[in-house]
ZAMAR-368703 format. One record per residue: residue in one letter; x, y, z of N, C-alpha, C, CB in turn. Coordinates in steps of 0.1 Angstrom, whole numbers, plus 5000, padded with zeros to 4 digits. Glycine has a CB too. Layout:
N
AXYZXYZXYZXYZ...
***
This chain:
621
X284725901149284825771144283625751139285125671152X283625701126282525631117282025531125283025581104X280725551129279925411135279625321124278425441142X279425341110278925271100280025161099278725361088X281425201101282325101096282525011109283825161089X282025011121282524911131281424791130282524981146X282424701132281524561128281124531145282724391119X280024511148279124461158279724351167277924411151X280024281158280624121163282024151164280323991152X282824231165284124251167284624251181284424371162X285824191186286124201196286524361203287024121195X286424411216286924541217288024511230285624661220X289024571227290324561236290124681247291924571227X290324631259290224691270291424701277289424641276X291924831280293324811290293024921303295024881280X292824841314292624911328293924961332292124821340X294924951326296225011330297024861342295925181341X296324741342297124691350297124521340296524711368X296024501332295924421325295024431311295724331334X294724361306294124361293292924211293295624351279X291724281291290824191286290024221276290124161294X289524101272288924141257287524051260290124081241X286424171256285124151258283924161246284924221268X283424071243282624081231281624171235282023951225X280824201222279724291225278624211230279424381213X278424121229277324021233277423991248277523871225X278823961255279423971269279124111276280823951270X279224221268278724341275277324351277279224451269X276824291270274924301272274724211283273824221257X275624091286275224031299275724081312275623901298X276424171309277324251323276124331325279024351320X275424431315274724501316273124441323274824551303X273024321318271424241322272024151337270724091306X272824171343273224081353271824071363274724141360X271124131364269724151373269124041368268724281371X269123991357268123871354268423761364268323821340X269423741370269623611378268823661390271123551382X268323761394267123781405265823731404266923921407X265723681389264323611383264423471381263823661370X265823451377266123281375267123231384266723251362X266823111385268023011392268822921386267622921401X270122901385270722861378270622671381271922941380X270722611374270422441376271722411385270522331360X271522321392272722251401274022201392272022101408X273222181379274522161372274722251359274722011367X274522371361274522471355276022481344274322581365X277122441349278322441342278222341329279522391352X277622241333277422131320276522161312277221991323X275022181316273922191309273522351306272822111317X274022431312273622601311272122601311274022681295X271422551319269822561322269722631336269122411321X268522721334268322821343266722811345269022981337X266322821356264622821361264122941365264222711373X262922991360262523101362261623091376261723131350X261923201387261423161399259823201399262123231409X259223251391257823291391257123161387257423411382X257523121374256523001368257122891366255923021355X258322871368259222731368259522671356258622621375X259422761344259522721332261422711332258822841321X261922631323263522621323263922671309263922461324X264922721310265522771297267022741295265422921297X267322721283268922671281269422831275269222511267X270722851284271522981279272722931272272023091292X272623021260274123021251275223081262274123141234X276223041258277523081265277423221266278923031256X277323271280277323421282276023491279278323501274X275123441271273923511267272723471277273523451252X271923581278270723571289269623631281270923651305X269723681267268823751260267323671261269423751245X267423521258266023451261265523471274265923301259X266223471285265723461299265223621301266923411312X265623761297265123881297263823871290266023971291X263623821278262423821270261123761275262723781259X261623651283260723561291260423681305261723391297X261123741310260723791320259823921315261923821328X260223991304259624111303258024081295260824211295X258023941288256623921283255623831294256823841267X256323771304255523711312255323751324255923601312X256023821330256523871344256724031344257923781347X256324101335256824241333256224341347256024301317X255224311351254624391364255624321376252724351368X255924201378256724171387258024221389256824061387X258524231373260224311372259824471377261124321352X258724521373258624681375258724681390257024761368X258024591396257924611413259224591419256824481420X260224501414261324471419262424581417261724341414X261924671404262924781400262524891406263124791386X261224901412260925011423262125061431259924951433X262125181433263025231441262325271455263625331435X263225281465262525331478261425441478263425381486X262225521470261325661468260225631461262025781461X260225551449258825501444258025471453258825401437X258525341460257425301469256825371480257725211474X257425481482256925561494256425661487257925621505X256425691474255225771464254025701466255625791447X254125551462253125461460251925471474253825311457X252825511483251925461497251025571497252825441513X249825561502248725681503249325761516246925621505X249325901517249625951525248326001536250326031518X248825961547247825961562248026141565248725831580X246726171570246526301577245826281585246126401570X246426321599246026331610244426411610247226401617X243526371616242126391617241626441630241426261613X241626551636241226571651239926521653241226731656X238826581642237426551644237226391645236626611632X238026311639237826161640238426101653238626081627X239226171659239926131670239226161684241126211669X238426271680237626321692236126231691237326501691X235826181677234826081680235025971687234426031672X236425921683237125781690236825811704238825751688X237225941708237625931723236225951732238726051727X235226001725233826011731233425861731232726121722X233325801723233125651720233725581732233825601706X235125591734235925531744235525551761237225581741X234925691762234525751774233225691776234625901773X232325671767230825601769231025471770229725621759X231725411763231725231765232625191778232725141748X233525261781234325241792233625311806235825301788X232825381804232325471815233425531823231425391824X234125611817235025731823234625851826235825761817X235125881835234526031838234726131826235426111852X233626251827234126331814235326431815232926411809X235626441831236726501833237926451830236726541843X238126331828239326281823240226331813239126171819X239326411805240126511793240826611799239326591783X240526641814241026771814242026721827239626921816X242726601827243426541836244926571828242926391838X245726601834247226671829248026511826248326781845X247926431831248626301828247926231815248426191841X246726271815245726191801246226281791243526191802X246226421791246626511784248326461776246526631793X249026451787250326431782250526291775251326451794X249826161776249526071771249126081754248626031780X248126151753247426201740248426311731246026261744X249226381737250026451731251326391728250126571737X251726281733253026201733252126121719253626091751X251326081720250826001705250726081696249325941705X250226191696249926291682249926431689248226261672X250926511688251326651691250326711687252626701686X249626701675248626801669247126791676248626781653X247326711685245626681689245026801697245526541700X243726841695243226941701242426901711242727021694X242626871723241726811731240526921735242426751744X239326861742238126941742238226931760236526871731X237127011764236627041779235826901783235727181780X235326901794234526781801233026851797234826751822X232926951796231627021793231026991775232027191796X232227001768232026961756232026811754232927011749X232526741760232526571760231226571763233426471771X230426641773228926601777228026631766228326661790X228526761760227526811747227626691736228126991737X228926671734228926551723228226431725230226501720X228326381737227326241742225726301741227726181762X225526391741224126441741223526441725224126591748X224726501718224226511704224326381696225026621696X225326311702225526171696224326071699226826111703X223826101710222126021715221226101704221426051736X220826211704219726261696220126251680219326411701X221326241675221726231661221326081656223526261661X221125991668221125841662219825791670222725731666X219025851672217725811677216925751663216925941686X217125831652216225801642216925681636215925911633X218125651636218725541628218325411637220525561626X218125441652217825311660216525281658218025311675X215825401655213925391652214025301640212925551646X214725331630214625271616215425141617215325361603X215825101626216724961625215524861637218724991632X214824921643213624841649212524811640212924911660X212524931628211424911620211724811610210925021613X212924771609213024661600213024521606214124691593X212724481620212624391628211424321621212524431641X211624191618210424121610209224071619210923981601X209724021636208923961644208424081653209523841652X207724031663207424111674208824121683206124051683X208524221694209624261704209024191716209924431705X209924141724209624141742210424231750209924011748X209824261760210724331768210824281785210124491766X211824331789212124311802212224441812213424231802X211624491821211824591827212124571842210924671823X213024671846213324681863213624811866214524601870X213324841880213625001884214825001896212025081891X215525101892216725131900216725261905217825121892X217225261920217325381926219125421930216325381938X219525541920220825581923221125631939221125701914X222525611940222925661953222425821954224525651955X222225901945221626031945219926041946222226101930X219525921949218125921949217325921937217826011956X218125901925217325921913216625781909218425981900X215625761902215025641901215025651886213625621909X215325521880215325491866214525361864216825481860X213925371851213225221846214125171835211625241838X214525081833215425001824214524921817216624911830X214824991803213624901794214724831783212125021784X214724681785215524611772214324551762216624481777X214724571749213924481739214624361738213724541724X213824251733214524121729213524071717214824011741X214524051708213824001691214823921686213424131678X214323831675214923771668215123831655214523651668X216323831647216523901635216223811624217923961635X216523861614216123781600217323691601216123891582X218323661608219323591606218923461619220723691608X217923491625217423401634218523431646217323241628X219023541648219823541663218823631671221623631662X219123591684218623661695219123791700218723581704X218823891697219424021703218724091717219224131690X219424161725218824231735219524371734218924161749X218624481732219124601732218524681742219124661720X219224801750218624871759217924971749219524931770X216424991752215825081746215925211750214725041746X215625201767215425331773216125301784214025371776X216325401792217025441806216525551811218425461805X214725551817214325651820214025681835213325661813X214225831835214125851850212725841852214825991856X212225811865210825821869210725911881210325681873X209926001881209526081893208326031900209226211889X208326091913207326021923207225861924205826061919X206225851932205925701936206325591926204525691937X206825471926206825361915205725301914207725261916X204525391911203325311910203025271897202125371915X202125151892201925091881201725191869200925011883X201025311871200525421863201725481859199725511870X202625531867204125581863204825501857204925621873X205025391861206125271851205225261839206525081860X204125261837203225231822203825371814201225221825X203625491820204025621813205425601809203925731823X206225551818208025561814207825481805209325511825X207325351803207325221795206725271782206525091802X205625341781205225421768206225501761204125521771X206525601771207325711764208525651758207825821775X209125531761210125461756210125381743210425391765X208925311744208525261731208125341719207425181733X207125431723206825551714207825611706206325641722X209025641714210125721709210425641695211325721721X210625521696211025431686209825361677211925311695X208525411679207325381670207425221672207525441653X207525171680207325011685206424951692208324961692X205325051696204225021705203424911700203425131707X203424901688202224831680202924651679201824921661X204424651682205024541681205224451694206024571676X204824491704204824421718204324281717204024491728X205324181721204924041725204624011739205923961721X205524031743205823991760206324091768206823881763X205924081779206924161791207424081804205924291797X208324051807208823981819209224081830210123891815X209024081840209324151851209524081865208324251853X209624141876209824051887208524051892211024081898X208124011906207023971910206224101921207223831917X206924201918206424311927205224341923207124431928X204424371932202724431931202724531920202224511946X203624611920203624731910203424721896204724811911X204324591895204224561880203024481876205324491875X202224431884200924371880200124501877200324281892X199724571885199124721883199624771871199524831895X201024751868201524841855201024761844203424861853X201224631843200524551832198924571831200824381834X198024591839196924611839196624761833196524581851X197524841837197224971832197624991814198025071842X198824891813199424881801198324821791200624811801X197824721795196824631789195624721783196224521801X195024831792194124911788194425021778193624961798X195425061780196025161770196625101757197225251776X197124981756197624951742197124821738199024951741X196224821726195524711724196224601719194524741715X197624621715198424511709199024421719199324561701X198724501733199324401742198224311748200224461754X198424161751197824121759198224061774197424051753X197224091782197724081795198223951799196824131805X197823851794198423711797199723681790197423591794X200323791783201623791780202523851789201823831769X202123861800202923951812203623811817201824041826X205123801824205523701825206523731837205923631813X206623631845207623661860208923611859207123571874X209923691863211023671862211423541872211523801865X211923431864212123301870213023301881212423211861X214223391876215323411887214523461900216523521882X213723541898213023621913211923501918211923801909X211523411910210723301915211523201924210123231902X212723191919213523081925214223141937214423021915X214623281939214723331952213823351961215123421951X212523361959211223351967211223211971210023391959X211323101965211122981968212522931979210922911955X213622951974214522911982214822991995215622911975X214023141992214023192010213323132019213423332013X212123092009211223002020211622902028210522942015X212522842020213322722025214222772037214122652013X215022852031216122912038215522982057216723052026X214323032056213623102066213522952077212023192060X213122842074213122742082214622682088212422642074X215522732079217022672085217722782092218122622073X217022892094217623002098218622982110216723082101X218022932121218522872135219822802132217622762141X219622732123220622612121221822702116220022472111X221722762110222822872101223122962110222322952087X222523002119223123142129224423102133222223172143X224622982139226022952146227222942136225822792155X226822902123227622922114228123062107227322852107X227023142109227023292103228123362112225323382103X227823352126228423402136230023382137227723362146X230223262133231623212134232423272123231723072134X231623252110232423332098232523472098231723322086X231523552106231523672108232623742116230323692113X232823662127234023682136235423652130233823582148X235523562120236523532114236823662101236323382110X235823682097235923792087236323942091234723802082X235623972104236424082106237324082119235524192105X238323972119239623972126240723942115239523852138X241624052114242724002106243723892114243624122102X243723882126244523772134243823642130244523802151X242323652132241723492127241923492115240223442129X242023572105242223522093243823462089241823632085X244623522094246223462093246023332097247423542102X245323312108245523192116244623062107245023222134X243623122100242923002093243722992080241123032090X244323112076245323062064246422962065245923182059X246922992080248122902086247622752086248622952102X246222762092245722602092245522542079244422572099X245122642068244722582055246222522051243922702041X247222602053248522562048249122412051249322662054X248722402064249022292074248322152067248322332089X247122192063246222082057246322062042244722112060X247222142035247422142022246222182015247922022018X245222282021243922312017244322472009242722312031X243622491998243522631993243422732003242422651984X244122852000244022942012242823032006245623032015X241523022010240223092004239823142016239022991997X239123292014238723352026237323302027238823512027X237023342039235523292041234323382034235223282056X233023312033232323382027231123432035232023322016X230523522037229323592044228323592035229523742048X227123572038225923572030225123692032225023452034X224223752023223523852022222023812023223823922011X221123852030219923822035219023822021219523942048X219223922012218123922003218523841990217824062000X219723771992220323701979220823551985221823791972X219923471983220023301987221123251982218823201981X221523301968222723201964224323241973222923221945X224123361979225223411988225123301997225123561996X224023252001224023172015224523042012222523162022X224322991998224722881991226322861990224022891976X226722991984228223011985229123012001228323151978X228023072010228923062024228922942026228623122036X227822832025227922712030229022632024226822652029X228822612012230022572002231422592009229922661989X231422732008233022772014233522712025233222912018X232222722037232622682051232922522048231422712062X231922442041232522272039233822272032231322152028X234322352026235522332020236622332030235722432009X236422472037237222502049237222422062236822622052X236222322061235922282074236922212084234922202073X237922152081239022102089239822242094239921992081X239922342083240922472091239522532099241922622077X238622552098237622632107237622562119236022642101X237522412120237422342134238422352140237322202134X239822362136241022372143241322502148242022332136X240622612142240622752144239622762155240322842130X238722722156237522752167238322672179235722672164X238722572178239122462189240322562195239622292181X241022642188242322692194242022842201243422712182X241022882197240623012201239623032212240323082190X239623102223238523102235237223182230239023192249X237723282221236523332217235523272208236723442213X236123172202235423092192234822962194236123082183X235122912210234822782213233322752213235422762225X232722842216230922842216230422842202230322982223X231122872190230722842179231322732173230622932172X231622622176232122522171230922462165232822442180X231622402151230222332143230522172145230122372123X229322102152229621982154229321882142229021942164X230021752142229921672128228421672125230621502129X227721642133226221642131225821772122225321652146X226021892125225822022118226622022103226422152130X227821972103228521932091227721882082229521852092X227121772086226421672081225021742072226021562094X224321822082223121902080223621992068222621982093X224822072072225222142060225322092045226322192063X226021982047226321922034224821862027227521802036X223921852035222821792027222021932024221921672035X222122042029221622162027222222232014221822242039X223422192010224222242000223722151987225722222005X223722031989223221931981221621951974223221811989X220822001981219422051979219722171971218522081992X220422251975220422401967221322391956220922521975X222222301955223022301942222222301929223922181941X220922251928220422241916219922361913219522141916X219322471922218822591923220122661915218322631938X221422671925222622751918222722701905223922741924X222622581900222922541886222122621877222722391883X220722601877219922691869220222851872218422661871X220422901880220623051884221723061876220923101900X222923001875224023031867223723051854225022941868X222922931849222322921835221823031830221422831833X220723111840220023201836220923351837218723201845X221523351844222723461842223623481833223523461850X223723361825224823421812224423491803225623321804X225223541795225123651785223923591773226823681778X224223481770223223401762222523351769223623311754X221223441778220523391786219123311780220323501794X218823191783217823121779216223211778217823001788X215523151770214223211767213223131774213923201752X211723181772210723121777210722971776209623171773X211122901764210822771762211722671770211022741748X212422721781213222671790212522671801214422731792X211722721802211022761817210322631823209822901816X209422581815208622451819209422311823207522421808X210522311815211422211818212322221831212322191807X212622341833213122391846212422401857213522511844X211222431857210322391866209922261869209522441864X209822171860209722021862211021971868209421941849X212122021866213321961871213222001885214622011863X212922111890213122181902211922111912213022351901X210722081906209922021913210121861916208822041906X210921801905210921661908212321681918211021561893X213221751918214421741925213721781941215621871917X212821871943211821871959211321751961210421961961X210521681952209821571956210921461958208621531946X211921431950212721331954213621361967213421281943X213421461968214321481983213521441995214621651985X212321501994211321462002211121322003210321511999X210921251995210621091993211921021998210421051976X213121061996214321002003214221042018215621051996X214021162020214221172035213121102042214221312039X212121062035210821002043211220842046209121012033X211920772032212420642034213620632042212720572021X214420712045215420712055215120722068216320792054X214120792073213620792085212420702089213520912087X212320602079211420502084212020382087210420472075X211320312096212020142100211520062090211520072116X212119942095211619832082210119812082212219682083X209319832091208119822093207119942090208219772105X207720012084207120122078207120242088205920082073X207320222102207120342110208320412115206220302120X208120522119209520602121210320542130209320752125X211620562129212320512138212720572149213120482133X213120502160213220572172214020702174213620472180X215220702165216020802163215220942161217020772152X214420882148213621012145212521082154212820982132X211820992164211021042171211621092183210020962172X213121052189213321112198214221232197213621042205X214421262183215521382180214521502180216421372165X213421502174212621602171213021682156212621702184X213621652152214421622144215121702135213921532139X216221702133217021762124216721732112218321752126X216621612109216221602094214721642090216421462089X213921642101212521682096212621872093211221632112X213521912101213522062099214022072082214822142112X214921992078215222042064214321992058216422022057X213421882058212721822047211421972049212021612052X211222002061210022112061210722212051209522182078X211822282053212122362046212022322032213222402049X212422212025212322162011210922162009213022032009X210022122019208622122015207822272013207822032026X208622382020208322522020208422552007209022612029X209922502001210322531987209322511977211422461983X208922381977208122281965206622361968208122061968X206222401976204722471978204822591968204322521994X205822691972205922811967206422751951207022911976X207022691947207522641933205722611926208722461936X205522511931203522491925203022601925202322381935X203022691937202222801933202422901921202222871944X203622921919204022991904204022891894205423051903X204322791895204122681881202522661880205022511884X201622701885200322701886199822831875199922711903X200622941878200123081872201123051858200523251882X201522951849201822951839200622951831202622861837X200623001816199623021811199722971796199323141814X198822971786198922951773200422981766197823031766X200923091769202023131762202923011764202523271766X203223001777204222911782204122771773204022881799X202922721770202622601762203022661746200822561764X202722731742203122761729204522761726202622861726X205122831733206622841731207422721738207222981737X206722631744207522511747207222421735207022441761X206322431727205722341713206622391706204222371706X207122511703207622571691209122551695207022721687X209822491706211222461707211122311699211622451725X211822301690212322171684213022051694213422211673X213322101703213921991712212821961722215322051719X211722021723210621981732209521921727210322071738X208922031715207622001711206521961723207921881703X205521851719204621811731205121721740203421751727X206521731744206821641755206421671770208121621754X206021831772205221841784203821891781205921931794X203121901770201721931772201021871759201622081773X199821861764198721791754197721891755198221621758X197422011746196922121750196422191736197922211759X195122241736194622291724194822441722193222241722X195422501735195922651734196522681722196822681745X197822591717198522611709197722611694199522521712X196922531692196122531681195122621678195722441681X194522681690193822811690194622941686193222831704X195722941691196523041684197023041670197523051691X197222931667198122901655196922901643199122731657X195822871646194522861637193923001637193522751644X194123091648193223231646194523331642192323281662X195523311643196623431642197723411632197323441657X198123241630199023231619198823151609200123201623X197923051610197222971599196523041590196322891605X196722991577195722991566194222941572196222891554X193123041566191823021572191422891568190723131568X191422861557190922731549191522601557191622741531X192722591563193222481568192722491583194722461566X192222591588192022591603191222481609191422701608X190022471603188922361606189322221607187922371596X190022201594190622081592191422061603191322071579X192422111605193422091613192722061629194622221611X192022141635191422151646190922031646190522251647X189921981639188921871641189921751640187621851630X190821721631191921621629192721601641192921651618X193121731648193921701660192921661672194921831664X191621751672190621681683190421541685189521711680X190321481674190121331670191121251674189921311656X192021271667193421201666194421231677194121241654X194321341683195621351691195021381704196621471687X193921361710193221381722194021331736191921321719X194521211735195321151746196821181743195120991746X197221171734198721161733198821221717199320971735X199521341716199521421701200321351693200221571701X201921341700202821281695203121161691203321311699X202321061699202620951696201720891685202620881708X200320961684199720931675200320991661198420961678X200521101661201521161649202221051642202621271656X203120991651204220911644203620771638205420871655X202120731641201720641639200820661625201120601650X200620761623199520801613200020761597199320961614X199420741591200020711576200420811569199120661566X201620831561202120941555201220961543203520931551X200320881540199620881525198520991528199020721519X197921021538197021121541197421271539196621101553X196821351534197321511533197421551548196021621524X198421621550198721691563199121821559199721611571X198721911570199022051567200422091577197722151570X200722231577201822261581202322201598201722411580X201322241601201222221619201622061620199222241627X200721951614201021821614202321801608200021751608X202721851600204121791594205221831604204521861578X204921931609206222001621206221881633205622191631X205221811635205221701645205421571640204021701652X205221551629205721451619207421441623205421511601X208121531620209421571621210021531635209521721618X211021431635211521411645211921531660212421361639X212021501674212521591681213821601682212021591692X214021731681215921721681216521691691216821841679X217921671692218421641702218821781710219321541699X219121771723218921891733220021971728219021861751X221021931724222522021720221922111706224221891714X220922091699220322161690219922291695219422111685X220322411686220022561687218622551680221322681677X217722581690216122591683216122711673214822611695X217022821673216822921663217422881652217423051665X218522801654219122781639218222661634220922731639X217522591639216622491635215722551624215822421646X214922651633213922741626214622821611213422861638X215722831614216622911603216622811591218222941608X216722691596217222601583216022551577218222481587X214722531586213522491583212022601580213322401593X212622711580211622811581210622801567212422961583X211422771555210622761541209622641544211622731528X210022531551209022431552208022451559209522311557X208122531570206922571580206922721581207122491595X206622801572206322941568205523011580205622951555X204622951583203623021595204222991609201922961595X204522861608205022811624206322871628205222641625X207222931617208422981615208223151619208922941601X207023201616206523351621206323341636205223401613X205523221637205023231652206423191662203723101655X207323131657208423081666209223211667209322961659X209323281656210023431660209623521665210423501650X208123511669207523611681207723531695205823651680X207623391695207623351709208923321716206923241709X209723261709211023211711212023351715211423141698X211423441714212423581718211823631733212223721705X210923581739210323611750211423551763208823551750X212023631769212823611780212223581792213623721783X212723471801212023421815212723451825211723271818X213323561824214323631834214423771831215723571834X214423851840214624021836216324041842213124141848X217023931841218423971842219224051835218923881841X218724051821219224161814219224331818218524141803X217624351821217624481826218424491840216224531828X218224401847219024431862220624431858218624291875X221024411851222224381846222724541842222224261834X221624621838221824771835222324831848220324861830X221724801856222024871871223324851876221024821882X223924731873225424701877226324801868225924531873X225824831856226624901848226425081852226124861834X225325081856224925241860225525261872223325271862X225825171881226725191893228025241893226825081898X228525201881230025231876229825401870230525111861X228625431864228325531862228125651870227625521856X227325611877226925711889227725671903225325691891X228625721903229425691917229025811927231325671915X229725781941229525901950230126021944230025881965X231326001937231826141933231226191920233426151933X230526131913229726141903228226121906230126061893X227726201911226426201914225526311913226226151924X226026401904225326521900225126511882226326661906X225126391879224926371864223426421862225126211859X222726461854221326501852220626331846221226641839X219526351845218826221845218826181829217326241852X218926301820219126301808220526251802218926421804X221626291808222826251806223026091809223626341814X222326081819222725921824221825821812222025881844X220725881805220025801797220825781788218925841793X221025901781222025891769223525801771222526071766X223825831782225325741780224925591783226625791793X224025531793223225421793223025341778221925481800X222325401771221525401759222825361749220725541756X223825461749224625471737225525361742225325611733X226025321753226725211758226125091750226625201774X225025051753224224941748224024931732223024951754X224125061725223925031711225325041704222825131706X226225111713227525091705228324951707228425201711X227924901719228524771722227924651718228624761736X226624671712225824561709225424551692224424571719X224524491690223824471675223824581667222524431676X223824721674223524831668224724901664222624901675X226224851667227324891667227524921651228224811674X227124901641227424931627226725061623226924811617X225925111633225225251632226125351636224025271641X227425301642228225441651229725421641228525401674X229825351629231125311624231325441614231125141616
***
């Protein structure tokens, strides 16, 4: 056939054997391009107006009868990439997806991190059930032995020491520390050394620096040697700000020894753990109440060790629509367990009374109404201490700036309790009532207990020094609310302030702020020249809900020298809880079945867990 003689507009006759249809060349193109309607939507009145709307950009076109050329041109010129994506076959898509290849080394790296963070036994990799699980997930896995796990952990620790060291090198401010000593079930002693610092984003960080085995007696010199070993390893021996410990005498000799060896550490920057102080204070109170609590302890102890009594107590709870809770027994070394014991007993009061009355062996330990009343008073007194203890045990634990307000709150609490008791026990003429004199008196025992607690509180409160003043003033929520003292000015002038402003600042404050700094500051005329320190006090005291660290982040450019001071002081913790928490973790690591781990292995596991789980996690990705 001669193609040149064919009229492209002529009709073509098609015979399919059943009927004939006439399709124009133009209509044949429409048939081939029917996919155009994947990209266009016909108007609701398409039969009348022949309009179609682009699904991508919304533009509307009019179609001639049976023709979609203009629609195809729009797709190719405006949405060619979308069209190509739509036209890709499944095969093309699969080709475009990056191929994944199993990496056994990467898997083993993740496995070791999992063992470290979750404190699994190294031998878990040799358990058949574990192997079955891994092979079901990835048949190509090549597992390793427990000895290889240990080696990889030791290698991981050694290979990351320099990274951790570099990370500490980049810390702008100084570093404070908490320490504590723990002895494992296998009689190994360890020093937990935790670093506390504020980073350049004004976030408080705490990292386990070292978990060092101590040999010999826990003498101050031995503690000092272990401490220096830990900080020298990371080259942070010249960045020490403060050290928080419990009140053990060996910690006092440790501080003396450290101050002699390390000139960067000032002995006055040793701080007593406030949680430990509270424990000592409340224990002094509880000694006075021991006789009153002994009958309750005996009753609860008998119930605790008898399954029959526990079942009957549970039944009594159900009868009285009380939550079925178990009794709590206290531990002599933990005062808050005594609070929990009293609190739970008061909740179960009716059920306990019913049980004691119905059981012959318990009748001698029935608690009287007067005794329940006394326990209620003891509970109310201890609640404030419990509240503060919970605050200190949080993961975002408070720093030293909170200590003086909390000391004041507890001292006021004891004073209010003593004063209230005195008023209640006096008659209208101001003399003691007959009930008080004749009773010898239950109330006086509780009051004496509270007084013992207050004496101990005041003893430790009087041991606070200049650092407590400085850190309180640097808390934008407090400033001079608790102090009018020149210690802050001395440190500011000698360490953080420009020398040419020091004398002016000191003289100005001595003259104008001697009695009440804050009240005088707000009365001063704004027209006179003020320096950074004075400007800080001219700014309003913040609401208690304000985060002091975020306040300094926002205002550091306005108060650059004070901000540097705040970065150093506001990182000081007033409790050694973070170091003590390490021992809870180590108990999971060193169990009765796993008591042969070497000291170096324990050290590596403890440090790596802290580093991987904490603010150094990016080093291990």
